[in-house]
Structures are given as C-alpha cells and as structure tokens.
C-alpha positions as CSV (number, residue, x, y, z in Angstrom):
1,M,15.3,-21.5,21.8
2,I,15.2,-23.9,18.8
3,R,14.2,-27.4,19.7
4,S,15.7,-30.3,17.9
5,N,12.5,-31.3,16.2
6,E,11.7,-27.8,14.9
7,A,12.0,-26.9,11.2
8,T,14.4,-24.1,10.4
9,A,14.7,-24.0,6.6
10,I,13.2,-21.1,4.5
11,L,10.9,-21.4,1.6
12,L,11.2,-18.5,-0.8
13,A,8.3,-18.1,-3.2
14,P,8.0,-14.4,-4.4
15,H,5.6,-15.1,-7.3
16,P,5.6,-13.4,-9.9
17,W,8.9,-11.7,-9.0
18,D,12.4,-13.0,-9.9
19,P,13.5,-14.9,-6.9
20,A,17.2,-14.4,-7.6
21,P,17.8,-11.1,-5.8
22,W,15.7,-12.3,-2.8
23,A,17.8,-15.5,-2.6
24,A,21.0,-13.6,-2.9
25,A,20.0,-11.3,0.0
26,I,19.0,-14.3,2.2
27,R,22.3,-16.0,1.5
28,A,24.3,-12.9,2.2
29,A,22.4,-12.2,5.5
30,D,22.3,-15.8,6.8
31,P,24.6,-18.1,4.7
32,Q,24.1,-21.1,7.1
33,R,20.3,-21.1,6.7
34,R,18.9,-23.7,4.4
35,L,17.0,-22.1,1.5
36,L,14.5,-23.7,-0.8
37,I,13.1,-21.8,-3.8
38,G,9.7,-22.3,-5.3
39,A,8.5,-25.8,-5.2
40,A,9.6,-27.5,-1.9
41,P,11.4,-30.8,-2.4
42,D,11.6,-31.3,1.4
43,P,8.4,-29.8,2.8
44,A,9.0,-31.1,6.3
45,A,12.2,-29.1,6.6
46,I,10.5,-25.8,6.1
47,G,9.9,-23.6,9.1
48,Y,9.4,-20.3,7.5
49,A,7.7,-19.2,4.2
50,L,8.7,-15.9,2.6
51,V,6.1,-15.4,0.0
52,W,4.1,-13.1,-2.3
53,K,0.8,-14.3,-3.8
54,P,1.4,-18.1,-3.3
55,P,-1.1,-20.3,-5.1
56,A,-4.0,-21.4,-2.8
57,G,-3.2,-24.5,-0.8
58,T,0.6,-24.3,-1.3
59,L,1.4,-23.4,2.3
60,A,-0.9,-26.1,3.7
61,Q,1.5,-28.6,2.3
62,L,4.2,-27.6,4.8
63,P,3.6,-29.7,7.9
64,R,6.1,-28.0,10.2
65,L,5.6,-24.4,9.2
66,R,6.2,-22.0,12.0
67,A,5.5,-18.6,10.4
68,I,4.6,-16.9,7.1
69,F,6.2,-13.6,6.0
70,S,4.5,-11.5,3.4
71,L,7.2,-9.9,1.1
72,G,4.9,-7.0,0.4
73,A,2.9,-4.6,2.6
74,G,-0.5,-6.3,2.1
75,A,-2.0,-9.4,3.6
76,D,-5.0,-9.9,1.4
77,H,-3.1,-12.2,-1.0
78,L,-2.6,-14.6,1.9
79,L,-6.0,-14.3,3.6
80,T,-7.9,-15.4,0.5
81,D,-6.4,-18.9,0.9
82,P,-9.1,-21.1,2.6
83,A,-6.3,-23.6,3.5
84,L,-4.0,-21.1,5.0
85,P,-2.1,-22.7,8.0
86,D,-2.8,-21.5,11.5
87,V,0.6,-20.0,12.1
88,P,1.7,-16.4,12.7
89,L,1.4,-14.1,9.6
90,V,4.0,-11.3,9.5
91,R,3.7,-8.2,7.3
92,V,6.5,-6.0,6.1
93,V,7.0,-2.8,8.1
94,N,10.3,-1.4,6.9
95,P,11.8,2.1,6.8
96,D,12.8,1.8,3.2
97,L,9.4,0.7,2.1
98,T,7.7,3.5,4.2
99,Q,10.1,6.1,2.8
100,R,9.4,5.1,-0.8
101,M,5.6,5.2,-0.3
102,T,5.8,8.6,1.3
103,E,7.9,9.9,-1.6
104,W,5.2,8.7,-4.0
105,V,2.3,10.1,-2.1
106,V,4.0,13.5,-1.6
107,L,5.0,13.6,-5.2
108,Q,1.4,13.0,-6.3
109,V,-0.1,15.5,-3.8
110,L,2.3,18.2,-4.9
111,A,1.8,17.4,-8.6
112,H,-2.0,18.1,-8.3
113,H,-1.5,21.0,-5.9
114,R,1.0,22.7,-8.2
115,Q,-1.0,21.7,-11.4
116,Q,2.0,20.0,-12.9
117,Q,0.0,18.2,-15.7
118,R,-1.5,21.5,-16.8
119,Y,1.9,23.0,-17.0
120,H,3.2,20.0,-19.0
121,R,0.4,20.6,-21.5
122,Q,1.2,24.3,-21.7
123,Q,4.9,23.4,-22.3
124,A,3.9,21.1,-25.1
125,A,1.9,23.9,-26.7
126,R,4.7,26.5,-26.0
127,L,2.2,28.4,-23.9
128,W,3.6,30.8,-21.2
129,K,0.8,31.3,-18.7
130,E,1.0,31.3,-15.0
131,L,-1.9,29.5,-13.3
132,P,-3.5,30.6,-10.0
133,Q,-1.9,28.8,-7.1
134,P,-3.4,28.3,-3.6
135,A,-1.1,28.0,-0.6
136,A,-0.6,24.5,0.8
137,S,-2.4,25.6,4.0
138,E,-5.5,26.2,1.9
139,V,-5.6,22.6,0.6
140,R,-7.1,19.9,2.7
141,V,-5.5,16.4,2.3
142,G,-7.3,13.4,3.8
143,I,-5.5,10.1,4.2
144,M,-7.6,6.9,4.5
145,G,-5.5,4.3,6.3
146,M,-3.4,5.6,9.2
147,G,-1.0,2.6,9.6
148,A,2.8,3.1,9.4
149,L,2.5,4.3,5.7
150,G,-0.3,6.7,6.3
151,R,1.2,8.2,9.4
152,D,4.5,8.9,7.7
153,S,2.9,10.5,4.7
154,A,0.7,12.6,7.0
155,E,3.7,13.8,8.9
156,V,5.6,14.9,5.8
157,L,2.5,16.6,4.2
158,Q,1.8,18.4,7.5
159,R,5.3,19.7,7.6
160,L,4.9,21.0,4.0
161,G,2.0,23.1,5.3
162,F,-1.0,21.1,4.1
163,D,-4.2,20.9,6.2
164,V,-4.0,17.1,6.9
165,A,-6.6,14.8,8.3
166,G,-6.6,11.0,8.7
167,W,-9.4,8.4,8.8
168,S,-8.9,4.9,10.1
169,R,-10.9,2.1,11.7
170,R,-9.7,3.1,15.2
171,P,-8.6,6.5,16.5
172,V,-5.1,7.5,15.7
173,A,-3.7,10.6,17.4
174,M,-1.1,12.7,15.6
175,A,0.1,16.2,16.4
176,G,-1.1,18.6,13.7
177,V,-3.3,16.0,12.0
178,T,-7.1,16.0,12.5
179,S,-8.3,12.5,13.4
180,F,-11.4,10.8,12.2
181,H,-12.3,7.1,12.7
182,S,-15.0,4.5,12.1
183,A,-17.9,4.5,9.6
184,D,-19.7,7.1,11.7
185,Q,-17.1,9.8,11.0
186,L,-16.3,8.9,7.3
187,D,-18.8,11.5,5.8
188,A,-17.4,14.3,7.9
189,F,-13.8,13.3,6.9
190,L,-14.8,13.3,3.2
191,A,-16.6,16.6,3.4
192,R,-13.4,18.4,4.4
193,T,-11.1,16.7,1.9
194,D,-9.8,18.2,-1.3
195,I,-7.1,15.6,-2.1
196,L,-8.0,12.0,-0.9
197,V,-5.1,9.7,-0.4
198,S,-6.1,6.0,0.0
199,L,-3.6,3.7,1.7
200,L,-6.2,1.3,3.1
201,P,-5.7,-2.4,3.3
202,L,-8.1,-4.6,1.3
203,T,-10.8,-6.1,3.5
204,P,-14.4,-7.1,2.9
205,E,-15.4,-3.7,4.3
206,T,-13.0,-1.7,2.1
207,R,-13.4,-3.6,-1.2
208,G,-14.9,-1.1,-3.8
209,I,-15.0,1.7,-1.3
210,L,-13.5,4.2,-3.8
211,S,-16.7,4.6,-5.8
212,M,-19.0,7.3,-7.1
213,A,-21.0,7.3,-3.9
214,L,-17.8,8.2,-2.0
215,F,-16.5,10.7,-4.5
216,N,-19.8,12.6,-4.4
217,K,-19.2,13.2,-0.6
218,L,-15.8,14.9,-1.1
219,A,-15.4,18.7,-0.7
220,K,-16.9,20.8,-3.5
221,D,-15.7,24.1,-2.1
222,G,-11.9,23.6,-2.2
223,K,-9.2,25.9,-3.6
224,L,-8.3,23.4,-6.3
225,G,-11.6,23.6,-8.1
226,G,-12.7,20.0,-7.2
227,P,-11.4,16.9,-5.4
228,V,-8.6,14.6,-6.4
229,L,-8.1,10.9,-5.8
230,I,-4.8,9.3,-5.0
231,N,-4.7,5.5,-4.5
232,A,-1.6,3.4,-3.6
233,G,-3.4,1.0,-1.3
234,R,-5.0,-1.9,-3.3
235,G,-6.5,-2.0,-6.7
236,A,-9.7,-3.7,-5.5
237,L,-10.4,-0.7,-3.3
238,Q,-11.4,1.3,-6.4
239,V,-14.2,1.0,-8.9
240,E,-12.4,1.9,-12.2
241,A,-15.6,2.7,-14.1
242,D,-16.7,5.1,-11.4
243,I,-13.3,6.9,-11.5
244,V,-13.6,7.3,-15.2
245,A,-17.2,8.6,-14.9
246,A,-16.2,10.9,-12.0
247,I,-13.5,12.5,-14.0
248,E,-15.6,12.8,-17.1
249,T,-18.4,14.5,-15.2
250,G,-16.1,16.7,-13.0
251,V,-16.9,15.0,-9.7
252,L,-13.2,14.5,-9.6
253,I,-10.7,16.9,-11.3
254,G,-7.8,14.4,-11.3
255,A,-6.4,11.2,-10.0
256,S,-3.1,9.4,-9.4
257,L,-3.4,5.6,-9.4
258,D,-0.7,3.1,-8.7
259,V,-2.8,0.0,-8.2
260,F,-5.5,-1.7,-10.2
261,A,-7.7,-4.8,-10.3
262,P,-6.6,-6.7,-12.3
263,E,-3.0,-5.7,-13.1
264,P,-1.6,-4.6,-15.4
265,L,-4.1,-2.0,-16.3
266,D,-5.9,-2.9,-19.6
267,P,-4.3,-1.0,-22.5
268,S,-7.9,-0.1,-23.6
269,S,-8.7,1.7,-20.3
270,P,-9.7,5.3,-20.8
271,L,-7.6,6.2,-17.7
272,W,-4.4,6.0,-19.7
273,T,-5.2,9.1,-21.7
274,M,-7.4,11.2,-19.4
275,P,-6.2,14.7,-18.5
276,N,-4.9,15.1,-14.9
277,V,-4.6,11.4,-14.4
278,A,-1.3,9.9,-13.5
279,I,-0.7,6.1,-13.8
280,T,2.2,4.2,-12.3
281,P,2.7,0.4,-12.5
282,H,2.3,-0.6,-8.8
283,A,5.7,1.0,-8.2
284,A,4.9,3.4,-5.4
285,A,6.7,1.4,-2.7
286,A,8.8,-1.0,-4.7
287,S,11.4,-1.7,-2.1
288,T,14.4,-4.0,-2.6
289,A,15.3,-7.4,-1.3
290,E,18.6,-5.9,0.1
291,A,16.5,-3.5,2.3
292,L,13.7,-6.0,3.3
293,I,15.5,-9.3,3.9
294,P,18.1,-8.5,6.7
295,P,15.5,-7.2,9.2
296,L,13.2,-10.1,8.3
297,L,15.9,-12.6,9.0
298,R,16.7,-10.8,12.3
299,Q,13.0,-11.4,13.2
300,I,13.4,-15.1,12.5
301,A,16.6,-15.3,14.6
302,D,14.9,-13.4,17.5
303,F,11.9,-15.7,17.2
304,E,14.2,-18.7,17.5
305,A,15.8,-17.2,20.5
306,G,12.4,-17.0,22.2
307,K,11.3,-13.5,21.4
308,P,7.8,-12.7,20.0
309,L,7.3,-11.9,16.3
310,A,6.6,-8.2,15.4
311,N,4.2,-6.7,12.9
312,L,1.7,-9.6,13.1
313,I,-1.3,-9.6,10.8
314,D,-4.6,-9.7,12.6
315,R,-6.6,-12.4,10.8
316,S,-9.9,-11.0,12.1
317,A,-9.2,-7.5,11.0
318,R,-7.5,-8.8,7.8
319,Y,-4.5,-6.5,8.0
C-alpha cells in the first residue's frame, strides 16, 4: 500500500521521441496521476520515471524515485549511466511489441529464403526466370537471444517448417527448437546456421559480437549458397565494416539490418546499396504508446498495492 510519504507522480522523458502520444496515453489510462514531462520542476514528487535514453545523471536528481521503466525493449541506455539510482529497473515485455518484432524477423527470413531481392532485380530488368528454391525444412535458422522476442520468433519460424535452433546465455528449452547455450556451445550453434538472427541484448560480452570472426564460423554447406545475417537487437552488437567486407567477399550472401551504431546509418555507408541487403530505420518493433502504457500503469498500480514488479532488469546480467 502507498504510504503518505511516498512519491507517486510520473516523470515522462522519452527522448528523442515526441512525448505527446505517451502523455495522452498516460492521461487516458490514469487521469488522476500527476504527470511531469521532460525537465522535472518538482523532483521530490516523482516516484516513477518512464524514460528512453535519459541524459546521464538525470535520474539521480530524483530523491524519492521508486522505479524506472524503460520505454523500449533494451536496458543498455540506462545501465551506461554511472549515477543510475539504486531502484528497480523494469523493461518492456508486451504482446504488441513481441508481435511486431516477430513479424519483422519472419519477413526478413522469408525474404532471404524466397530470394525476394533477386526477384525484385529480375522484375526491374523484365526478366522472367524461376530461381531454385529449397524447402523451409532444408534451411537452418539460428536465433541468438532466446528471451521473449527470440522465443516467439522461434515458435513461428518452426511452425513454418524451418529447422530452428536457439543460442542463449542459459539453457532455454522449446519444443521443436534445438537449444544451445553458453560460450562453449556457440561454435556448434554457428556451424549449423544458414540464417543467423540476432536479438541479443547489448552487454560487455555481446558488444561487437557480430564480426568477421563469427561470420566465418557460420555454415558453408547450406541450401541458400551461403549464410545470411539478420540483426534487430542492438546496433553496437555488429561491426559494420566486417559486415560490408563479409558481403563483398561472399562470407555472407545477404543481410537484413534494423539497428546501427550510431543511428541513423550514415548516408555514405556502402550497406545502403549492396545487393541482398535490407535496411530498416530501427522500426522492427516500433510499438505504440497506446499499446505499451496501459499495462505499464497497471504494474505501477499493482506495485502500490504491495505486489512485486515484473520484468525486472538484472543489473549484473545487464538485461
């Protein structure tokens, strides 16, 4: 239950997004709740911070803060703040966000599997030519990162007939999906993967993991003629120069990339015009305030009623 001395106002700071739709969703879901947007004129009133990429040190200025909610799926934008308050950190786990990510992952897997970019080029050249097409069961998809997003994508791809495996820090058991875990099993996972899907969080261990050293360990005997990279995790997971070099040398035959470091992707990057490379502007799981805010506010209400917060970020694991 709320004590009389506990702060209950919400600070909304979704930098660099427009706060208006987020504020409207909060007011619609909880019109009695005090809402402060951006700079906090009354920091002692704030009990909850709903944020995305707040400037370092900002949250440390809130003396009665009770919990921090990330408005996106990642936690790295919070954990890089050396002055981050020692309060619970909550990440978004939402069916709408999960559905959108799964749609994007499945779209990209199918586009590479069904050679859609080659058909687009043939269409532009008015060329009528059927391309050889392996069955989905002959194509091995490997998903790095088996949290809520990875598991949902794995389930749908497995239902479509793909040979799906997952790799994660700890074992994750799923019917019909081959499980690999830990650094000891990474090479075996890569060696059986034709289409690599990265949904990893950004941690010190995963930064730069999508590099030439890793690409060289992907399967070379697959039905697609070479491996494909799909990344919708974090931009800092990938080494952009290595992706370019891997595609130029045939180590990779294609890629779909939704995230970059930095963003937006530099207009001079060769990735924009490389064949069999799809670029999207960090839009894979662009959920809406209307979908994300009501369950988040229910969490706050439950917390104030004495229930524990769900979907907590593990500071030691960094996700």
